[in-house]
C-alpha positions in Angstrom: -62.7 23.6 51.3 -64.1 25.9 54.1 -62.5 26.6 57.4 -65.2 24.8 59.1 -64.8 21.7 57.1 -61.2 21.6 57.7 -61.7 21.8 61.6 -64.1 18.9 61.4 -61.6 16.8 59.5 -58.9 17.5 62.0 -61.2 16.8 64.9 -62.2 13.4 63.4 -58.6 12.3 62.6 -57.3 13.3 66.2 -57.7 10.6 68.8 -58.5 11.2 72.4 -56.1 10.1 75.1 -58.5 7.6 76.4 -58.9 5.8 73.0 -54.9 5.7 72.8 -54.7 4.1 76.2 -57.2 1.6 75.3 -55.0 0.5 72.2 -52.0 0.0 74.6 -53.5 -2.4 77.0 -53.2 -6.2 76.5 -56.3 -8.1 75.3 -58.6 -9.1 78.2 -58.1 -12.9 77.6 -54.2 -12.4 78.2 -53.2 -13.8 81.7 -51.2 -11.3 83.6 -47.6 -12.0 84.6 -48.2 -11.7 88.3 -50.7 -14.6 88.0 -48.5 -16.7 86.0 -45.6 -16.4 88.5 -47.9 -17.7 91.3 -48.8 -20.9 89.4 -47.8 -24.1 91.0 -45.9 -26.4 88.7 -47.3 -30.0 88.8 -45.1 -31.5 86.1 -41.4 -31.1 85.1 -39.0 -32.6 82.8 -36.1 -34.9 83.7 -32.6 -33.2 83.5 -31.2 -36.6 82.5 -33.3 -37.7 79.5 -36.0 -35.1 79.2 -39.0 -37.3 80.0 -42.1 -35.7 81.6 -42.2 -36.4 85.3 -44.6 -35.6 88.1 -43.5 -33.2 90.8 -42.9 -36.1 93.3 -40.8 -38.0 90.7 -38.8 -34.9 89.9 -38.0 -34.1 93.5 -37.1 -37.9 94.0 -34.7 -37.8 91.0 -33.1 -34.5 92.2 -32.4 -36.1 95.7 -30.9 -39.2 93.9 -28.6 -37.0 91.8 -27.5 -35.0 94.8 -26.7 -38.1 96.7 -24.7 -39.4 93.8 -22.7 -36.2 93.5 -21.9 -36.2 97.3 -20.4 -39.6 97.0 -18.0 -38.5 94.2 -14.5 -37.7 95.2 -13.6 -33.9 94.6 -11.3 -34.8 91.8 -14.2 -36.2 89.7 -16.2 -32.9 89.9 -13.6 -30.9 88.0 -11.9 -31.9 84.8 -8.1 -32.2 84.5 -7.9 -29.2 82.1 -9.8 -27.0 84.7 -7.6 -28.1 87.6 -4.5 -27.3 85.4 -5.7 -23.9 84.6 -6.6 -23.1 88.3 -3.0 -24.2 89.2 -1.6 -21.8 86.5 -3.7 -18.9 87.6 -2.5 -19.5 91.2 1.1 -19.5 90.0 0.4 -16.3 88.1 -1.0 -14.6 91.2 2.0 -15.7 93.2 4.4 -14.3 90.6 2.6 -11.0 90.5 3.3 -10.4 94.1 7.0 -10.5 93.4 7.0 -9.1 89.8 4.1 -6.7 89.6 4.5 -5.8 86.0 4.3 -9.5 84.7 
């Protein structure tokens, strides 16, 4: 094979930088993430049972849930195990002030 034929083969196999960048771009029909972030949601799923809701129904349900949570006594918001663990951690912190290596 002659030197001239080898250089032609090399030039044909090399890709230009512009053709490489075209391969890295997403397809034109792909919606950019910036546009997807600005879309307004018009439907949602219920956190209770997973049913599809309109935006107004979802907001109404969220307000009802918040109202129910506000009416609960604080003891009902945290389980007995978690309250006990918090008490033990507070006791440990108190003991560490007197016995630092404990």
